[in-house]
C-alpha positions in Angstrom: 55.6 98.4 93.6 59.0 97.9 91.8 61.8 99.7 93.7 65.0 98.4 92.1 65.5 98.8 88.3 68.5 97.5 86.4 69.8 99.4 83.4 71.1 96.9 80.9 72.6 96.8 77.4 75.6 96.0 75.3 78.9 97.9 75.8 79.0 101.3 74.1 75.2 101.8 73.7 75.1 104.9 75.9 74.1 103.4 79.2 76.2 105.9 81.2 74.7 109.0 79.6 71.1 107.8 80.3 72.0 106.6 83.8 73.5 110.1 84.5 70.4 111.8 83.0 68.1 109.9 85.3 70.1 110.0 88.5 72.2 113.2 88.2 74.6 113.5 91.1 72.5 111.2 93.3 74.9 108.3 92.7 77.0 105.9 94.8 79.7 103.5 93.8 80.9 100.3 95.5 82.2 96.9 94.6 80.0 93.8 94.4 80.9 91.6 97.3 83.7 89.2 96.6 84.6 90.8 93.2 86.3 93.9 91.9 83.6 95.1 89.6 81.8 98.4 90.1 78.4 98.5 91.6 77.0 101.9 90.6 73.5 102.8 91.7 71.5 106.0 92.0 68.2 107.2 93.4 65.6 108.2 90.8 62.6 110.5 91.1 60.5 110.6 88.0 57.0 112.1 87.9 56.6 111.5 91.6 57.8 107.9 91.5 61.0 107.0 93.3 63.3 104.0 93.2 66.9 102.8 92.8 68.5 102.5 89.4 71.4 99.9 89.3 73.9 100.3 86.4 74.9 96.8 85.6 78.1 96.3 83.5 77.7 96.2 79.7 77.2 92.6 78.4 76.7 90.9 75.1 75.1 87.8 76.5 73.9 86.0 79.7 76.3 83.2 78.7 79.0 84.8 80.9 82.4 84.8 79.4 83.9 87.7 81.4 83.6 88.9 85.0 81.3 91.8 83.9 78.9 89.4 82.1 78.9 87.0 85.1 77.8 89.8 87.4 74.9 90.7 85.0 73.8 87.1 84.9 74.2 86.7 88.7 72.1 89.7 89.6 69.4 89.0 87.1 69.1 85.4 88.1 69.1 86.2 91.8 72.4 84.4 92.4 73.8 87.1 94.7 72.3 87.0 98.1 73.9 90.4 99.0 72.0 92.2 96.2 68.4 93.4 96.1 66.0 91.6 93.8 65.6 93.2 90.4 62.0 94.4 90.0 62.3 95.9 86.5 64.7 96.5 83.6 65.6 99.6 81.5 67.1 98.1 78.4 69.3 100.3 76.2 69.7 99.4 72.5 71.7 101.1 69.8 69.4 102.1 66.9 72.3 102.0 64.5 73.3 98.4 65.4 70.0 96.8 66.3 70.8 93.3 65.2 73.7 92.8 67.6 71.6 94.4 70.5 68.5 92.2 69.9 70.5 89.0 70.6 70.9 90.2 74.2 67.4 91.6 74.3 66.0 88.1 73.4 67.7 86.7 76.5 66.4 89.5 78.7 62.9 88.9 77.5 63.1 85.4 78.9 63.6 86.8 82.4 59.9 87.8 82.3 60.6 91.0 84.2 58.8 94.3 83.5 60.9 96.3 81.2 61.1 99.5 79.1 63.4 99.9 76.1 65.3 103.0 75.3 66.1 103.2 71.6 69.3 105.2 71.9 71.6 106.8 69.2 68.8 107.7 66.9 71.0 110.5 65.6 73.8 108.1 64.6 71.2 105.8 62.9 69.8 108.8 61.0 73.3 109.8 59.7 73.7 106.2 58.4 70.3 106.4 56.6 68.8 103.9 59.0 65.1 104.5 60.1 63.7 102.5 63.0 59.9 102.6 63.6 59.7 102.7 67.4 56.0 101.8 67.4 56.6 98.6 65.3 59.6 97.7 67.4 57.4 98.1 70.5 54.8 95.8 69.0 57.5 93.2 68.1 59.1 93.3 71.5 55.9 93.6 73.5 57.5 96.4 75.5 57.3 100.2 75.6 60.0 101.7 73.3 61.2 105.3 73.7 63.5 106.9 71.1 66.3 108.9 72.8 69.6 110.5 72.1 71.6 110.2 75.3 74.4 112.6 74.5 72.0 115.5 73.7 69.2 114.5 76.2 66.7 114.3 73.4 63.7 112.1 74.4 64.9 111.9 78.0 61.7 113.6 79.4 59.5 111.1 77.6 61.7 108.3 78.9 61.3 109.6 82.4 57.5 109.3 82.1 57.8 105.7 80.9 60.3 105.0 83.7 57.8 106.4 86.2 55.3 103.9 85.1 57.9 101.1 85.4 58.5 102.3 89.0 54.8 102.3 89.8 54.4 98.7 88.5 52.2 99.8 85.5 54.4 98.0 82.9 53.7 94.3 82.3 56.3 91.7 82.4 58.3 91.0 79.2 57.2 87.9 77.2 59.3 85.6 75.1 58.7 86.4 71.5 60.5 83.5 69.8 60.6 79.8 70.0 63.4 77.2 70.1 63.4 74.3 67.7 61.3 71.3 68.9 64.1 69.0 70.1 65.7 71.9 72.1 62.3 72.9 73.6 61.7 69.3 74.8 65.2 69.1 76.3 64.6 72.3 78.2 61.4 70.8 79.6 63.3 67.7 80.6 65.9 69.7 82.4 63.3 71.8 84.2 61.7 68.6 85.4 65.1 67.2 86.5 65.9 70.4 88.4 62.5 70.6 90.0 63.2 67.2 91.6 66.2 68.6 93.3 64.7 71.8 94.6 65.6 71.0 98.2 69.3 70.5 97.3 69.5 73.7 95.1 67.6 75.7 97.7 65.3 77.6 95.3 63.2 77.3 92.2 65.2 77.3 89.0 63.7 79.7 86.3 63.4 78.6 82.7 66.1 80.9 81.5 68.6 79.3 83.9 67.6 75.9 82.6 68.3 77.2 79.1 71.7 78.5 80.1 72.5 75.1 81.8 71.6 73.2 78.7 73.3 75.5 76.2 76.4 76.8 78.0 78.5 73.6 78.2 81.1 74.1 80.9 79.7 77.5 81.9 79.2 79.0 85.3 75.6 77.8 85.6 76.7 74.2 85.1 79.6 74.5 87.5 77.3 75.8 90.3 74.5 73.3 89.8 76.8 70.4 89.6 78.4 71.3 92.9 74.9 71.1 94.6 73.7 67.9 93.0 74.8 64.3 93.3 77.6 62.8 91.2 75.2 61.4 88.6 73.9 64.7 87.4 76.6 65.4 84.8 75.7 62.1 83.1 72.0 63.0 83.1 72.8 66.5 81.8 74.9 65.0 79.0 72.0 62.7 78.0 69.6 65.6 77.9 72.0 67.6 75.7 72.1 64.7 73.3 68.3 64.8 73.2 68.5 68.4 72.1 70.6 67.7 69.1 68.6 68.4 65.9 70.0 67.0 62.6 73.4 67.0 64.1 73.2 70.6 65.3 74.0 71.0 69.0 71.8 73.1 71.4 74.2 76.1 71.5 74.1 76.6 67.7 70.3 76.1 67.6 69.9 78.8 70.3 72.1 81.2 68.4 70.2 80.5 65.1 66.9 81.0 66.8 67.8 84.3 68.5 69.4 85.8 65.3 66.5 84.5 63.3 64.0 86.3 65.6 66.2 89.4 65.5 66.2 89.4 61.7 62.4 89.1 61.7 62.1 92.1 64.1 64.5 94.2 61.9 62.6 93.3 58.8 59.4 94.5 60.4 60.6 97.9 61.8 63.9 98.9 60.2 64.4 100.6 56.8 68.0 100.8 55.4 69.3 102.8 52.5 69.8 100.8 49.2 73.5 101.6 49.3 75.5 101.6 52.6 76.5 105.1 53.6 80.0 105.6 54.7 79.8 107.3 58.1 81.7 110.3 59.4 83.3 108.1 62.0 84.7 105.8 59.4 86.2 108.7 57.5 87.8 110.1 60.6 89.2 106.7 61.5 91.0 106.5 58.2 93.3 109.1 59.7 93.0 108.6 63.5 93.7 104.9 63.4 96.4 105.1 60.7 99.6 103.4 61.7 101.7 106.6 61.1 99.2 109.6 61.3 97.2 108.0 64.0 100.3 107.5 66.1 101.4 111.1 65.6 97.9 112.3 66.6 98.0 110.1 69.7 101.4 111.5 70.7 100.2 115.1 70.2 97.1 114.4 72.3 99.1 112.8 75.1 101.7 115.7 75.0 98.9 118.2 75.3 97.3 116.4 78.2 100.5 116.0 80.2 101.5 119.6 79.6 98.1 120.8 80.7 98.1 118.7 83.8 101.4 120.0 85.0 100.9 123.6 83.9 97.2 124.1 84.7 97.3 122.2 88.0 100.1 124.2 89.5 98.1 127.3 90.7 95.4 125.1 92.3 98.1 122.9 94.0 99.9 126.0 95.2 96.6 127.4 96.6 95.9 124.1 98.4 99.5 124.0 99.7 99.1 127.5 101.1 95.8 126.7 102.8 97.3 123.6 104.4 100.3 125.6 105.5 98.1 128.3 107.0 96.0 125.6 108.7 99.1 124.1 110.2 100.3 127.6 111.5 96.9 128.3 112.9 96.8 124.9 114.8 100.3 125.4 116.0 99.4 128.8 117.4 96.3 127.7 119.3 97.5 124.3 120.5 100.1 123.9 123.3 103.4 122.5 122.4 103.8 118.8 122.8 102.4 115.6 121.4 98.9 116.9 120.6 100.2 119.8 118.6 102.6 117.5 116.7 99.8 115.0 116.1 97.5 117.7 114.6 100.1 119.6 112.7 102.5 116.9 111.6 100.1 114.0 111.5 96.5 115.1 110.8 97.0 118.3 108.7 100.1 117.0 107.0 98.3 113.7 106.2 95.3 115.5 104.7 97.5 117.9 102.8 99.6 115.1 101.3 96.4 113.8 99.7 94.4 116.9 98.8 97.3 118.6 97.0 97.1 116.1 94.2 93.4 116.5 93.7 93.8 119.2 90.9 95.9 116.8 88.9 93.5 113.9 89.4 90.5 116.1 88.4 92.3 117.4 85.3 93.3 113.9 84.2 89.8 112.6 84.9 88.4 115.5 82.8 90.6 114.7 79.8 89.9 110.9 80.1 86.1 111.6 80.4 86.1 113.8 77.3 88.2 111.3 75.3 86.0 108.4 76.3 82.7 110.2 75.7 83.7 111.5 72.3 84.9 108.0 71.2 88.6 108.6 70.9 89.8 106.5 73.8 88.8 103.3 72.0 91.0 104.4 69.0 93.9 105.0 71.4 93.5 101.5 72.9 93.5 100.1 69.3 96.8 102.0 68.5 98.4 101.0 71.8 97.4 97.3 71.4 100.1 97.0 68.7 102.7 98.3 71.0 101.6 96.4 74.1 100.7 93.0 72.7 104.3 91.7 72.5 104.6 91.8 76.3 101.2 90.2 76.9 99.1 93.3 77.5 96.3 94.6 75.4 95.2 98.1 74.5 92.8 98.1 77.5 95.9 98.5 79.7 96.6 101.9 78.2 94.1 103.9 80.2 95.1 102.6 83.7 98.8 103.1 82.8 98.2 106.6 81.5 96.2 107.5 84.6 99.0 106.2 86.8 101.3 109.0 85.6 99.2 111.3 87.8 98.5 108.9 90.6 98.6 105.1 90.7 95.4 104.9 92.8 93.0 105.9 90.1 95.1 103.9 87.7 94.4 100.8 89.7 90.7 101.6 89.8 90.7 102.1 86.0 91.7 98.4 85.6 88.1 97.4 86.3 87.4 97.9 82.6 89.7 95.0 81.7 87.7 91.9 81.3 90.4 89.3 81.3 91.5 88.6 84.9 95.2 87.9 84.1 95.5 91.1 82.0 93.9 93.1 84.8 96.3 91.7 87.4 99.3 92.3 85.2 98.2 95.9 84.6 97.7 96.5 88.3 101.2 95.1 89.1 103.0 97.3 86.5 100.9 100.5 86.7 102.8 101.7 89.9 106.0 101.7 87.8 104.7 104.8 86.0 106.3 107.9 87.5 103.4 109.6 89.4 103.3 113.2 90.5 104.6 112.3 94.0 108.0 111.4 92.5 108.5 114.8 90.9 109.7 116.6 94.0 112.4 114.0 94.4 113.5 114.4 90.8 113.5 118.2 91.0 115.7 118.6 94.1 118.2 115.9 93.0 118.4 117.2 89.4 118.6 120.9 90.4 121.3 120.2 93.1 123.5 117.6 91.4 122.9 117.4 87.7 125.0 120.1 85.9 123.0 122.3 83.6 124.8 121.8 80.2 123.3 122.3 76.7 122.7 119.4 74.4 122.2 119.5 70.6 123.3 123.1 70.4 121.1 124.2 73.3 117.9 122.7 72.0 117.9 120.4 75.0 119.6 120.5 78.4 121.1 117.7 80.6 118.6 118.4 83.4 115.6 118.1 81.1 116.9 114.9 79.6 117.6 113.4 83.0 114.0 114.2 84.1 112.7 112.6 80.8 114.8 109.5 81.5 113.3 109.1 84.9 109.8 109.2 83.5 110.8 106.8 80.7 112.5 104.4 83.1 109.2 103.1 84.5 107.7 102.6 81.1 110.8 100.7 79.8 110.9 98.5 82.9 107.1 97.8 82.8 107.2 96.0 79.5 109.6 93.1 80.4 108.0 92.9 83.9 104.6 92.4 82.2 106.1 89.8 79.9 107.7 87.9 82.7 104.5 87.9 84.8 102.5 86.6 81.8 105.0 83.8 81.4 105.2 82.8 85.1 102.7 83.8 87.8 99.9 84.7 85.3 100.6 82.5 82.4 97.7 81.2 80.3 96.2 81.5 76.8 96.1 85.1 75.5 92.5 86.0 74.7 91.8 87.8 71.4 91.6 91.6 71.8 88.0 92.5 70.8 87.3 96.2 70.7 84.2 97.9 69.5 84.7 101.3 67.9 81.8 103.6 69.0 80.8 106.4 66.8 82.3 109.8 67.4 80.0 112.2 69.2 80.1 115.5 71.0 80.8 114.8 74.7 77.9 115.6 77.0 78.8 118.2 79.6 76.7 116.5 82.3 78.2 113.1 81.7 81.8 114.5 81.8 81.1 116.5 85.0 79.6 113.6 86.8 82.5 111.3 85.9 85.0 113.9 87.1 83.1 114.5 90.3 82.9 110.8 91.0 86.6 110.2 90.3 87.6 113.1 92.6 85.3 111.9 95.4 86.5 108.4 95.1 90.1 109.5 95.2 89.6 111.5 98.3 87.6 108.8 100.1 89.6 105.8 99.1 93.1 107.2 98.7 92.7 109.9 101.3 91.7 107.6 104.1 94.5 105.1 103.4 97.2 107.7 103.0 96.0 109.5 106.1 96.1 106.2 108.2 99.7 105.4 107.0 100.8 109.0 107.7 99.7 108.7 111.3 101.7 105.5 111.7 104.8 107.1 110.3 104.3 110.2 112.4 104.2 108.0 115.5 107.4 106.3 114.5 109.1 109.7 113.9 107.7 111.2 117.2 108.4 108.6 119.8 110.3 108.4 122.0 110.2 112.1 122.8 112.7 112.4 125.7 112.2 115.3 128.2 116.0 115.7 128.4 116.2 116.8 124.8 113.3 119.2 125.2 114.8 120.7 128.4 118.2 121.1 126.7 116.8 123.1 123.8 114.4 125.1 126.0 117.5 126.2 128.0 119.2 127.3 124.7 116.1 129.3 123.8 116.0 130.9 127.2 119.7 131.8 127.0 119.2 133.3 123.5 116.4 135.4 124.8 118.6 136.8 127.5 121.6 137.4 125.3 120.1 138.7 122.1 118.3 142.1 122.1 117.6 142.5 118.4 114.2 141.0 117.6 115.0 139.8 114.1 118.3 138.2 115.2 116.5 136.5 118.1 113.8 135.1 115.8 116.5 133.8 113.5 118.4 132.2 116.5 115.1 130.6 117.9 114.3 129.2 114.5 117.8 127.7 114.3 117.4 126.1 117.8 113.9 124.8 116.8 115.4 123.1 113.7 118.3 121.6 115.8 115.8 120.3 118.3 113.6 118.7 115.6 116.6 117.1 114.0 117.9 115.6 117.2 114.4 114.3 118.1 114.0 112.7 114.7 117.4 111.1 114.8 116.6 109.6 118.2 113.1 108.4 117.3 112.1 104.9 116.3 112.3 105.9 112.7 115.8 107.4 113.1 117.0 104.2 114.9 115.6 102.1 112.1 117.6 104.2 109.7 120.8 103.4 111.6 120.0 99.7 111.7 119.4 99.5 107.9 122.4 101.7 106.9 124.7 98.8 106.0 122.0 97.5 103.6 121.9 100.8 101.7 125.7 101.6 101.8 126.2 99.9 98.4 123.8 102.5 97.0 125.9 105.3 98.3 123.4 106.1 101.1 124.0 106.8 104.8 121.4 106.4 107.6 119.9 109.8 106.9 119.0 109.1 103.3 117.7 105.6 104.4 115.6 107.2 107.1 114.1 109.7 104.7 113.3 106.9 102.2 111.5 104.9 105.0 109.6 108.0 106.2 108.4 108.5 102.6 106.5 105.2 102.5 103.0 106.9 103.0 103.8 109.4 100.2 107.1 109.8 98.3 107.3 113.6 98.4 107.7 113.4 102.2 111.4 112.6 101.7 112.1 116.3 101.0 110.6 117.5 104.3 112.3 114.6 106.1 115.7 115.5 104.7 115.2 119.1 105.8 114.5 118.0 109.4 117.4 115.5 109.5 119.8 118.2 108.3 118.4 120.7 110.9 116.7 123.0 108.4 113.1 122.2 109.5 110.2 120.4 107.8 109.2 123.5 105.9 111.8 123.0 103.2 110.7 121.9 99.8 112.3 120.9 96.5 112.7 124.6 95.5 114.5 125.7 98.7 118.1 126.9 97.9 119.1 126.3 101.5 118.2 122.6 101.4 120.0 122.2 98.1 123.1 123.9 99.4 123.0 121.8 102.7 122.8 118.6 100.7 125.8 119.6 98.6 127.8 120.3 101.7 126.7 117.1 103.6 129.6 114.7 104.3 130.3 111.2 105.6 132.1 111.0 109.0 135.5 110.9 107.2 134.7 114.2 105.4 134.0 112.9 102.0 130.9 114.3 100.2 127.7 112.4 101.0 125.7 113.6 97.9 127.3 113.2 94.5 125.9 112.8 91.0 125.9 109.0 91.3 124.2 109.2 94.7 121.5 111.5 93.3 121.0 109.1 90.3 120.8 106.2 92.7 118.1 108.0 94.8 116.1 108.9 91.7 116.2 105.5 90.2 115.2 103.9 93.5 112.2 106.2 93.8 111.3 105.7 90.2 111.0 101.9 90.7 110.1 101.3 94.3 106.6 100.8 95.6 106.8 103.6 98.2 103.1 104.3 98.5 101.2 102.6 101.2 97.9 103.8 99.8 98.6 102.2 96.4 99.3 98.8 98.0 96.2 99.0 100.2 94.0 99.9 97.2 95.6 97.0 95.3 94.6 94.7 98.2 91.1 96.1 98.2 90.7 95.6 94.4 92.2 92.1 94.3 90.6 90.9 97.6 94.0 89.3 98.5 97.2 90.4 100.3 99.2 88.2 97.9 99.3 90.7 95.0 100.3 93.9 96.9 103.0 91.8 98.7 104.2 90.6 95.2 104.2 94.2 93.9 106.1 95.5 96.9 108.6 92.7 96.8 109.4 92.8 93.1 109.4 96.6 92.8 111.7 97.1 95.9 114.0 94.4 94.5 114.1 96.2 91.1 114.6 99.6 92.8 117.5 98.3 94.9 119.2 96.7 91.9 118.6 99.7 89.7 119.9 102.1 92.4 123.0 99.9 93.0 123.8 99.9 89.3 123.3 103.6 89.0 125.6 104.4 91.9 128.3 101.8 91.1 128.4 102.5 87.3 128.2 106.3 87.9 131.0 106.2 90.4 133.2 104.1 88.1 132.6 106.4 85.1 133.2 109.7 87.1 136.2 108.5 89.1 
């Protein structure tokens, strides 16, 4: 009985909606071994029949020209030993664009695997005046055909019944319904015989469809693989067989395309009725405005402004709630655990590590919600089209837009979003520049430095203020720097021919609530699992550096001060205030004497040209797991405690009053600008680098990202401090 069914189709035919309708929340996501492409699968229970539905990437052909299409071909042809054998296919086709879809269907028929066809988007076809006779289409294909409307769930119940039969093994294998020209057919037979002679070297039987791909796709993946396994004379024999396939000067590849499209046209003639005059669709009318060079750009800017405002405004209550829960958890743990290493590990390591991740979940969920809605309604493709004009000069395409947008909330989901970019070089470039976008973790650094050291002065008659403009410039800095960095990368490390940017505009439709919910759920879960575990691990390492050594002499010294205070101060409130002061002094001395503090002293000469002393350097190093940790670290180093945040007046005042040993102020406006520029450009996020390694399968790229971003951050901070000091002196 079939147990593993692949869901297949061209991009933008509604595979995701149907996959979600059949599997619900019973989904899992992982990478295919050795590559960075999603492997999404879910358990299905239809009419008592159960099995696994594997959502393969959208593809136009088995002649793999992209990583996504290569995965599809590999899985279907059984080239991946780590994947289950495909027992059946659920093929999704777009009723409004059947000709393009049938080309891929003709290749899938040659797999001779049991299949069911879902005729999706029948509502779109109806609006265009296109009528598809599902019964005649079923007869032409030799497969069950079920009309559905994925975004409204119309026809899904019927599809489930057909799918149950597929799971039970009650659907016959697909049959090839078209024929190649005579010379090509004979050449395919020759090649099959040639490959059969080398079965022992290849290690398996080669199916007919693979022989077709080997004949037709000159220089393709199939040829490269087979050539490696066979003797050196095989390329010569293959060339001779290809010459035999030439028909009246027409090569095999052109014959194949003509045969497939000819078959597709015959199917369409038999089952599709079109209006005498082409109907201009609603989507085309909307696109006249939405993709307009001026109006479309203004609409895009308004949409982005709304999204960012919503993320920062709507996420605040939930983030405050999470912060409060984390704080209460820390207080509860501190009250029940004895003082010492265990308490510090739980409170400062475990709880603080979890809290540093979970607090950003509301922003991730909101951003995922907006992206899911924009993708499902069809607008995101238009945004990519508009942004392609802006990004193309530096070697990026409009597909880089979504990952870079996502990175403004957090770079981790931004890196994961690059999986949609087919071209490997474009994907790597986008991954390398996405961390330059100012994520939410940088905001606390900007807030405290701007509030403490940037004077609040009106600009343009009070319409703007210096502090708001400074914050905007910090966010703009990453975007401005990303463009030349991408250009340099495409001219050096990742140089190569720029592929054409091909983008299909799906029809506008009402987003389906279930599809949006499942996407948001998956993004949130993936963020917590992937990012959370990585940030948590790095946080524990930094905690250990900040905790050890923990000399008893220091502990005894401050315990004596607490005992003396208890004997000398009778007033409870005054005693509590004094004890808190002693606790902060103790924490500050322990941190200054820790491995982390000593590292800060060692590297101080390196950061002196930026206007930093060892305390700022220590806080910057401590913030490697998560940038926002710098605020709590500064609070501890300046004996105020780790509970200080960017809104604390006491911390701002302490930083204003901090001095160098000679009495000159430590923090000035140039120093504040230097710190902000450094944090805007530096790769201070261990989780981002680890996710980059996991996505690229190499340490090379995160090392490159960390090196170039740290170098840029240092140069930018140096210029900000030196120029700022020269201007203000």
